[in-house]
C-alpha positions in Angstrom: 43.3 -65.7 12.6 42.1 -65.9 9.0 44.2 -67.4 6.2 45.1 -64.2 4.5 46.4 -62.6 7.7 50.1 -62.8 8.7 51.9 -62.2 12.0 54.9 -59.8 12.0 57.2 -58.3 14.6 56.8 -54.5 14.9 60.5 -54.2 13.8 59.4 -55.7 10.4 56.8 -53.0 9.9 58.9 -49.9 10.7 61.8 -48.1 9.1 63.1 -46.8 12.4 62.4 -47.4 16.1 64.1 -45.6 19.0 63.6 -43.4 22.0 64.6 -39.9 23.2 67.7 -38.7 24.9 68.7 -40.4 28.2 69.8 -37.2 29.9 68.7 -33.7 30.8 68.9 -31.2 28.0 69.8 -27.5 28.5 66.5 -25.7 29.0 65.6 -22.3 27.6 62.6 -20.3 28.9 62.0 -18.9 25.4 63.1 -21.9 23.4 60.9 -22.8 20.4 61.0 -26.6 20.9 59.2 -28.4 23.8 61.0 -31.2 25.7 58.4 -34.0 26.0 58.2 -37.4 27.6 55.7 -40.2 27.8 53.4 -38.2 30.1 52.9 -35.7 27.2 51.1 -38.4 25.2 47.4 -38.0 25.9 44.4 -39.3 23.9 46.4 -39.9 20.7 48.0 -36.5 20.7 51.1 -34.7 22.0 49.9 -32.5 24.9 52.0 -29.5 25.7 51.4 -28.7 29.4 51.9 -25.4 31.2 55.0 -26.9 32.9 56.5 -28.5 29.8 60.1 -27.3 29.5 61.6 -25.7 26.4 64.9 -26.0 24.6 66.5 -23.8 21.9 66.8 -24.8 18.3 70.5 -25.5 18.7 69.8 -27.8 21.6 67.1 -29.6 19.6 69.4 -30.1 16.7 72.0 -31.8 18.9 69.5 -34.5 19.9 66.8 -34.5 17.2 65.1 -37.8 16.1 63.8 -38.6 12.6 60.1 -37.9 13.1 57.8 -37.6 10.2 54.2 -38.1 9.0 54.6 -41.9 9.5 55.6 -41.6 13.2 53.8 -43.0 16.1 54.8 -42.4 19.8 54.4 -44.6 22.8 55.2 -44.0 26.5 57.6 -46.8 27.7 58.7 -45.4 31.1 56.6 -44.5 34.2 53.0 -44.7 32.9 53.4 -47.1 30.0 51.3 -47.5 26.9 50.1 -44.0 26.2 50.1 -43.4 22.4 50.1 -40.5 20.0 50.5 -39.5 16.4 53.3 -37.1 15.5 51.9 -34.1 13.7 55.0 -32.0 13.1 54.9 -30.5 16.6 58.2 -28.8 17.5 59.3 -31.3 20.1 62.4 -33.0 21.4 62.0 -36.4 22.9 63.0 -37.7 26.3 63.8 -41.3 27.1 60.3 -42.3 28.1 58.9 -41.5 24.7 59.5 -44.3 22.1 59.0 -43.5 18.5 58.7 -45.6 15.3 58.1 -44.8 11.7 55.6 -47.1 9.9 56.7 -48.4 6.5 54.8 -47.4 3.4 52.3 -50.1 2.4 51.3 -50.6 6.1 48.2 -48.6 7.3 49.5 -46.2 10.0 46.0 -45.9 11.6 45.7 -49.7 11.8 49.0 -49.9 13.8 47.8 -47.1 16.0 44.7 -49.1 16.8 46.8 -52.1 17.7 48.9 -50.1 20.1 45.8 -48.6 21.6 44.4 -52.0 22.5 44.4 -54.1 25.7 46.4 -56.6 23.8 49.3 -54.1 23.6 48.9 -53.0 27.2 49.0 -56.7 28.4 52.1 -57.2 26.3 53.8 -54.2 27.9 52.8 -55.3 31.4 54.3 -58.7 30.8 57.6 -57.2 29.5 58.3 -54.3 31.8 61.2 -54.0 34.3 61.4 -51.9 37.4 59.5 -52.3 40.7 58.9 -48.6 41.4 59.0 -47.1 37.9 58.0 -49.4 35.0 60.2 -49.5 32.0 59.7 -51.2 28.6 62.9 -51.9 26.6 63.2 -51.0 22.9 64.0 -54.7 22.4 60.5 -55.6 23.7 59.0 -53.0 21.5 60.7 -54.3 18.4 59.5 -57.9 19.2 55.8 -57.0 19.6 53.8 -59.5 17.5 51.2 -57.8 15.2 48.5 -59.6 13.2 48.3 -57.9 9.8 45.5 -58.4 7.3 45.8 -57.4 3.7 46.1 -53.6 3.2 42.5 -53.0 2.1 41.2 -54.7 5.3 43.8 -52.7 7.4 42.3 -49.6 6.0 38.7 -50.7 6.5 39.4 -51.7 10.2 41.2 -48.4 10.8 38.4 -46.4 9.2 35.6 -47.9 11.3 37.6 -47.6 14.6 38.8 -44.1 13.7 35.2 -43.0 13.0 34.4 -43.9 16.7 37.6 -42.1 17.8 36.7 -39.0 15.8 33.2 -38.8 17.4 34.8 -39.3 20.9 37.3 -36.6 20.1 34.5 -34.2 18.9 32.6 -34.8 22.2 35.8 -34.2 24.2 36.5 -30.9 22.3 32.9 -29.7 22.9 33.3 -30.5 26.6 36.6 -28.7 26.6 35.0 -25.6 25.1 32.2 -25.6 27.7 34.7 -26.0 30.4 36.8 -23.1 29.1 33.6 -20.9 29.1 33.0 -21.7 32.7 36.6 -21.1 33.6 36.6 -17.7 31.9 33.5 -16.7 33.8 35.0 -17.9 37.1 38.2 -15.9 36.5 36.2 -12.8 35.7 34.1 -13.0 38.8 36.2 -14.7 41.4 39.8 -14.0 40.5 39.6 -10.5 38.8 36.5 -9.6 40.8 35.1 -7.9 37.7 31.5 -7.4 38.8 32.5 -6.3 42.3 35.1 -3.6 41.6 32.9 -0.8 42.7 32.4 -2.3 46.2 34.5 -2.2 49.3 37.5 -4.4 49.6 39.2 -5.7 52.8 42.6 -7.3 53.5 42.9 -11.1 53.9 45.7 -13.7 54.0 45.2 -14.1 50.2 45.2 -10.4 49.5 42.4 -7.9 49.0 39.0 -9.4 48.7 35.4 -8.0 48.5 33.9 -7.2 51.9 31.7 -10.0 53.1 33.9 -12.7 51.5 35.9 -15.1 53.5 39.1 -17.3 53.3 38.4 -20.9 54.4 40.3 -24.2 54.3 39.1 -26.9 52.0 38.4 -29.1 55.1 35.8 -26.5 56.2 33.9 -26.8 52.9 33.6 -30.6 52.8 31.9 -33.3 54.9 34.4 -36.0 54.1 38.0 -36.0 52.7 40.2 -39.1 52.1 41.9 -41.2 49.6 41.7 -44.8 48.3 43.3 -48.0 49.5 47.1 -48.1 50.1 47.5 -51.6 48.8 46.7 -53.8 45.8 43.2 -55.3 45.8 42.3 -58.7 44.5 41.6 -58.3 40.8 39.1 -60.3 38.8 38.7 -60.3 35.0 34.9 -60.0 35.0 34.4 -57.8 38.1 31.7 -55.2 38.0 33.8 -52.5 39.7 36.8 -50.7 38.2 39.9 -50.1 40.3 40.9 -46.5 39.5 43.8 -44.2 40.4 44.7 -40.6 39.6 45.5 -41.4 36.0 41.8 -42.3 35.4 40.8 -38.7 36.3 41.0 -36.7 33.1 39.4 -33.5 31.9 36.9 -33.2 34.8 35.7 -36.8 34.5 36.5 -40.4 35.4 37.7 -42.4 32.4 37.7 -46.2 32.4 40.6 -47.3 30.1 41.1 -50.5 28.3 43.8 -51.5 30.8 41.8 -50.6 34.0 41.7 -53.5 36.4 38.4 -54.8 37.8 37.4 -56.1 41.2 34.4 -58.0 42.5 31.5 -56.5 44.4 32.8 -58.3 47.5 36.3 -56.8 47.1 34.7 -53.4 46.6 32.6 -53.7 49.7 35.8 -54.3 51.8 37.3 -51.0 50.7 34.5 -48.8 49.5 34.6 -45.0 50.1 31.6 -42.7 50.7 31.2 -41.3 47.2 28.0 -39.4 46.2 26.7 -36.8 43.9 28.7 -34.1 45.6 32.0 -35.9 45.4 35.0 -34.4 43.6 38.2 -36.4 42.9 41.8 -35.1 42.6 44.9 -37.0 41.6 47.5 -36.6 44.4 50.3 -39.1 43.4 52.3 -39.3 40.3 50.6 -36.9 37.9 49.0 -34.5 40.4 46.2 -32.1 40.2 43.8 -33.8 37.7 40.2 -33.0 38.7 37.1 -35.2 38.2 33.5 -35.1 39.3 32.1 -38.4 40.5 29.1 -39.4 38.3 27.9 -42.7 39.9 30.5 -44.9 38.2 31.2 -48.3 39.7 34.7 -47.7 40.9 37.0 -48.5 43.8 39.7 -45.9 44.6 43.4 -46.4 44.8 45.7 -44.3 47.0 46.6 -41.7 44.2 42.9 -40.6 44.1 41.8 -38.2 46.8 38.1 -37.7 47.2 36.0 -35.2 49.1 32.3 -34.5 49.4 31.3 -30.8 49.1 28.9 -29.5 51.7 25.4 -28.6 50.6 25.8 -24.9 51.2 28.8 -24.7 48.9 28.4 -24.6 45.1 30.0 -27.7 43.4 30.6 -25.8 40.2 32.4 -23.1 42.1 34.7 -25.5 44.0 35.4 -27.4 40.7 36.6 -24.2 39.1 38.8 -23.3 42.1 40.4 -26.7 41.8 40.8 -26.3 38.0 42.7 -23.0 38.5 46.4 -22.2 38.2 46.1 -21.1 41.9 45.4 -24.7 42.9 48.0 -26.1 40.6 50.7 -23.8 42.1 49.6 -24.7 45.6 50.0 -28.4 44.8 53.4 -27.9 43.2 54.6 -26.1 46.4 53.2 -28.8 48.6 54.3 -32.1 47.0 56.9 -34.4 48.3 59.0 -37.1 46.5 61.8 -36.6 44.1 60.9 -39.4 41.7 57.1 -39.7 42.1 55.3 -36.6 43.3 52.9 -37.0 46.2 50.5 -34.5 47.9 49.4 -35.3 51.4 45.9 -35.3 52.6 47.0 -32.8 55.2 48.0 -30.4 52.4 44.7 -31.0 50.7 42.8 -30.2 53.9 44.7 -27.0 54.5 44.2 -25.6 51.0 42.9 -21.9 51.4 40.0 -20.8 49.2 38.4 -17.4 48.9 34.7 -18.0 49.4 32.1 -15.5 48.1 28.6 -15.3 49.7 26.4 -18.2 48.6 24.2 -15.8 46.6 27.2 -15.1 44.3 28.0 -18.9 44.1 24.3 -19.5 43.2 24.4 -16.8 40.4 27.5 -18.6 39.0 25.7 -22.0 39.3 22.6 -20.7 37.5 24.6 -19.5 34.6 26.8 -22.6 34.3 24.1 -25.3 35.0 23.2 -25.7 31.4 26.8 -26.1 30.5 27.2 -28.8 33.2 24.1 -30.6 31.9 25.4 -30.7 28.3 28.8 -31.9 29.6 27.1 -34.7 31.4 25.2 -35.8 28.3 28.3 -35.7 26.2 30.3 -37.6 28.8 27.7 -40.4 28.9 27.7 -40.6 25.1 31.5 -40.7 25.1 31.6 -43.5 27.6 29.1 -45.5 25.5 31.2 -45.0 22.3 34.4 -45.8 24.2 32.9 -49.0 25.4 31.8 -49.9 21.9 35.2 -49.1 20.5 37.1 -51.0 23.2 34.8 -54.1 22.6 35.2 -54.0 18.8 38.9 -53.2 18.7 40.4 -56.5 19.9 37.9 -58.5 17.8 38.6 -56.6 14.6 42.4 -56.6 14.9 42.4 -60.4 15.7 40.0 -61.3 12.8 37.4 -62.6 15.2 34.9 -60.1 13.8 35.0 -58.7 10.3 34.3 -55.2 9.2 31.2 -56.0 7.3 29.6 -57.5 10.4 29.8 -54.3 12.5 29.5 -51.5 9.9 25.8 -51.0 10.5 26.1 -51.1 14.3 28.8 -48.4 14.3 26.9 -46.3 11.8 23.8 -46.4 14.0 25.9 -45.4 17.1 27.3 -42.4 15.3 
């Protein structure tokens, strides 16, 4: 660490540090405030999900925390280490969301980069308690050591890393827009049956469907369906394969995070699964229902990742949209077991009923959405490249190993 840098505990850099309520609030279906926990912290933002509970203003006022424009949030229970800025969202915090307010004179974006780093994840991993559900104490959060350069360098480091974050976020938003376009088309055709309303309809176990369409189980549409290993592999720091679980499946893709463990090729070969260019992944343990398309990544699957290989005569894009629908989400919610950690069995996955149109209609859908898929793939590859660059630079910049002036040109060329 350079001479003009100093090391502080996080408690010395904040005006307030705490967590949310340690009980269950009184919910209200029409409340204006959302009750959030650590699993609502996604990609640096507070994500309000379809199943996020609400509370009334009166209930919020009973338990409100002092959140402001200097507030950062971290998940400290269950899935630990997720982070987000607070941006005046109408939220009430649960116990798995830790919050702290950064002092004036300290660059908030710099602290956000520190708590987005592998250094922070490693610190949490070494300080959590609980064998089933991980938990990090507020005491451990307060004692987190942070290397702090002078304020101008804090701002410069934050700016260069934030520029990468912004480009990554832009790509993600473009991908999201493309996905929403495909979803809207899927709903119009295959849920509302818009283009087929003038044809004959017949009864099925899933209601009235156009004549010539069928209801099939997922197992009839795939050549292989299974999950990852049900144990802990032997990790290695420089392994070429990443060990992923359901929480690596995000927004239709597989994301390698800075805390994702690695395994050697030999370990991978012991437990490899038959993944190919027709493989779709679904998270079935913990956070259930996330969907991802396998794109050739060097990965080894854990038990919370279900995989299946779609048959050649079934459209991949069509199946992906079925699995991204509320219909599939509702099916999973009705099928899971476990009161603490949700789990969906492979049996339930195999038995999932799907309305299948003739292949000609699937092909028409594919023809329209192929260009969207191609653009999504290109954006995903660029995003992974930028993410790797950011994750490589981040620890070196916040430790002082690399200085801003040494990497500005590299980052500018990447953007």
